[in-house]
C-alpha atoms as an extended CHARMM CRD file, in Angstrom:
* protein
*
        89  EXT
         1         1  MET       CA             26.7530000000       24.3660000000        0.2220000000  PROA      1               0.0000000000
         2         2  SER       CA             23.1180000000       24.9710000000        0.8410000000  PROA      2               0.0000000000
         3         3  GLU       CA             20.1710000000       24.0230000000       -1.7630000000  PROA      3               0.0000000000
         4         4  ASN       CA             20.6780000000       27.9560000000       -2.6700000000  PROA      4               0.0000000000
         5         5  GLY       CA             24.5010000000       27.8010000000       -3.6270000000  PROA      5               0.0000000000
         6         6  HSD       CA             25.5770000000       29.7360000000       -0.1330000000  PROA      6               0.0000000000
         7         7  PHE       CA             27.5930000000       27.7030000000        2.9060000000  PROA      7               0.0000000000
         8         8  PRO       CA             25.9160000000       27.9190000000        6.3070000000  PROA      8               0.0000000000
         9         9  THR       CA             27.1330000000       30.4260000000        8.3380000000  PROA      9               0.0000000000
        10        10  HSD       CA             26.7580000000       28.3790000000       11.6050000000  PROA      10              0.0000000000
        11        11  ALA       CA             27.4650000000       24.6230000000       12.2030000000  PROA      11              0.0000000000
        12        12  PRO       CA             24.7480000000       22.2370000000       12.9590000000  PROA      12              0.0000000000
        13        13  THR       CA             23.1290000000       22.1590000000       16.1500000000  PROA      13              0.0000000000
        14        14  GLY       CA             23.1980000000       17.8920000000       16.4730000000  PROA      14              0.0000000000
        15        15  GLU       CA             23.5730000000       14.7870000000       14.8090000000  PROA      15              0.0000000000
        16        16  PHE       CA             20.1310000000       13.5470000000       14.7280000000  PROA      16              0.0000000000
        17        17  SER       CA             17.9720000000       13.7510000000       11.6660000000  PROA      17              0.0000000000
        18        18  VAL       CA             14.9000000000       12.2220000000       10.7740000000  PROA      18              0.0000000000
        19        19  ALA       CA             13.6890000000       10.2290000000        7.9470000000  PROA      19              0.0000000000
        20        20  VAL       CA              9.9760000000        9.0350000000        6.1720000000  PROA      20              0.0000000000
        21        21  PHE       CA              9.5200000000        6.3300000000        4.1880000000  PROA      21              0.0000000000
        22        22  TYR       CA              6.4620000000        6.4500000000        1.3620000000  PROA      22              0.0000000000
        23        23  PRO       CA              5.0970000000        3.0910000000       -0.1920000000  PROA      23              0.0000000000
        24        24  ASP       CA              6.7030000000        3.6180000000       -3.0080000000  PROA      24              0.0000000000
        25        25  GLU       CA              9.7490000000        3.2340000000       -1.1240000000  PROA      25              0.0000000000
        26        26  SER       CA             11.1950000000        6.4680000000       -1.5420000000  PROA      26              0.0000000000
        27        27  HSD       CA             12.1840000000        8.5890000000        1.6280000000  PROA      27              0.0000000000
        28        28  GLU       CA             12.7620000000       12.1240000000        2.6130000000  PROA      28              0.0000000000
        29        29  TYR       CA             14.8450000000       13.7020000000        5.3160000000  PROA      29              0.0000000000
        30        30  ILE       CA             12.2430000000       15.7120000000        7.1810000000  PROA      30              0.0000000000
        31        31  ALA       CA             14.7330000000       17.1730000000        9.5170000000  PROA      31              0.0000000000
        32        32  ARG       CA             18.8200000000       17.1030000000        9.6720000000  PROA      32              0.0000000000
        33        33  TRP       CA             21.6440000000       18.0150000000       12.0030000000  PROA      33              0.0000000000
        34        34  ILE       CA             18.9750000000       18.6300000000       14.7730000000  PROA      34              0.0000000000
        35        35  ASP       CA             19.6350000000       17.8780000000       18.7830000000  PROA      35              0.0000000000
        36        36  ALA       CA             17.7510000000       14.5960000000       20.5230000000  PROA      36              0.0000000000
        37        37  ALA       CA             15.0350000000       15.8290000000       21.7890000000  PROA      37              0.0000000000
        38        38  THR       CA             13.8830000000       18.0750000000       18.6610000000  PROA      38              0.0000000000
        39        39  ALA       CA             14.4840000000       14.1810000000       16.6000000000  PROA      39              0.0000000000
        40        40  VAL       CA             12.1230000000       12.9760000000       19.4470000000  PROA      40              0.0000000000
        41        41  ALA       CA              9.7200000000       14.9230000000       19.3210000000  PROA      41              0.0000000000
        42        42  ILE       CA              9.4000000000       15.4080000000       15.4310000000  PROA      42              0.0000000000
        43        43  PHE       CA              9.4540000000       11.3050000000       15.0860000000  PROA      43              0.0000000000
        44        44  LYS       CA              6.4460000000       11.2630000000       17.4240000000  PROA      44              0.0000000000
        45        45  ALA       CA              4.8280000000       14.1080000000       15.6280000000  PROA      45              0.0000000000
        46        46  GLU       CA              5.1270000000       11.9630000000       12.0670000000  PROA      46              0.0000000000
        47        47  THR       CA              3.9790000000        8.7910000000       13.7250000000  PROA      47              0.0000000000
        48        48  GLU       CA              0.7400000000       10.4620000000       14.5440000000  PROA      48              0.0000000000
        49        49  LEU       CA              0.0350000000       12.5290000000       11.1130000000  PROA      49              0.0000000000
        50        50  ILE       CA             -2.6790000000       11.1690000000        9.5840000000  PROA      50              0.0000000000
        51        51  THR       CA             -0.5350000000       10.2000000000        6.5990000000  PROA      51              0.0000000000
        52        52  ALA       CA              0.7930000000        7.6190000000        8.9100000000  PROA      52              0.0000000000
        53        53  TYR       CA             -2.6060000000        5.7330000000       10.1630000000  PROA      53              0.0000000000
        54        54  LEU       CA             -3.8360000000        5.8430000000        6.5670000000  PROA      54              0.0000000000
        55        55  GLY       CA              0.1000000000        3.9890000000        5.1640000000  PROA      55              0.0000000000
        56        56  LEU       CA              0.8840000000        6.7900000000        3.6320000000  PROA      56              0.0000000000
        57        57  VAL       CA              3.9330000000        6.9810000000        5.4900000000  PROA      57              0.0000000000
        58        58  ARG       CA              5.2850000000        3.4560000000        6.0280000000  PROA      58              0.0000000000
        59        59  ARG       CA              8.4850000000        4.2740000000        8.1260000000  PROA      59              0.0000000000
        60        60  VAL       CA             10.1150000000        6.9990000000       10.1440000000  PROA      60              0.0000000000
        61        61  ILE       CA             13.2150000000        6.8170000000       11.6950000000  PROA      61              0.0000000000
        62        62  ILE       CA             15.7590000000        8.3900000000       13.7180000000  PROA      62              0.0000000000
        63        63  THR       CA             19.5500000000        8.1430000000       12.5600000000  PROA      63              0.0000000000
        64        64  ASP       CA             22.3690000000        9.3410000000       14.2880000000  PROA      64              0.0000000000
        65        65  GLY       CA             25.9210000000       11.2930000000       12.6940000000  PROA      65              0.0000000000
        66        66  GLY       CA             27.3870000000        7.8370000000       11.9330000000  PROA      66              0.0000000000
        67        67  ASP       CA             24.0630000000        6.7050000000       10.0210000000  PROA      67              0.0000000000
        68        68  GLU       CA             23.0370000000        4.4280000000       12.7850000000  PROA      68              0.0000000000
        69        69  THR       CA             19.0510000000        3.6790000000       13.1570000000  PROA      69              0.0000000000
        70        70  ASN       CA             18.3670000000        5.0200000000       17.1780000000  PROA      70              0.0000000000
        71        71  ALA       CA             14.5530000000        4.3870000000       16.4090000000  PROA      71              0.0000000000
        72        72  GLU       CA             12.2530000000        3.1990000000       14.1260000000  PROA      72              0.0000000000
        73        73  TRP       CA              8.3350000000        3.1020000000       13.8290000000  PROA      73              0.0000000000
        74        74  LYS       CA              6.3690000000        1.1180000000       11.0420000000  PROA      74              0.0000000000
        75        75  PHE       CA              3.2740000000        1.3220000000        9.7610000000  PROA      75              0.0000000000
        76        76  GLY       CA              0.6080000000       -1.4880000000       11.2790000000  PROA      76              0.0000000000
        77        77  GLU       CA              3.3210000000       -1.9200000000       13.5190000000  PROA      77              0.0000000000
        78        78  GLY       CA              4.5250000000        0.9190000000       15.7870000000  PROA      78              0.0000000000
        79        79  VAL       CA              7.5710000000        1.3230000000       17.2160000000  PROA      79              0.0000000000
        80        80  THR       CA              9.8660000000       -1.0950000000       16.3900000000  PROA      80              0.0000000000
        81        81  TYR       CA             13.1670000000        0.1570000000       17.3840000000  PROA      81              0.0000000000
        82        82  PRO       CA             14.3270000000        0.0830000000       20.2580000000  PROA      82              0.0000000000
        83        83  LEU       CA             13.3500000000       -3.1320000000       21.3280000000  PROA      83              0.0000000000
        84        84  GLY       CA             10.8420000000       -3.1730000000       24.0530000000  PROA      84              0.0000000000
        85        85  VAL       CA              9.9030000000        0.2640000000       23.5290000000  PROA      85              0.0000000000
        86        86  GLN       CA              5.7080000000        0.3220000000       22.4310000000  PROA      86              0.0000000000
        87        87  ARG       CA              3.3130000000        3.1940000000       23.1740000000  PROA      87              0.0000000000
        88        88  ARG       CA             -0.2730000000        3.2270000000       23.3620000000  PROA      88              0.0000000000
        89        89  GLN       CA             -1.7670000000        3.1290000000       20.6140000000  PROA      89              0.0000000000
């Protein structure tokens, strides 16, 4: 059931979600049940925001339907997972 008390009228379009983590260790999902390409685009955008550069966002992850982490970015470290993936800073 959605926040407004209604059941969704369509099935989720994908199995990926993007979450952001804050300095107080709280987190929120900023996108849920999206396709892989959309998840990667949101992940990239979130890591390039001023909030990420200033450390107001400490971590960004992509998870799949099994709640496994598929990508991770950390403040001060950049992309940390999957291993071997680096992006120019």
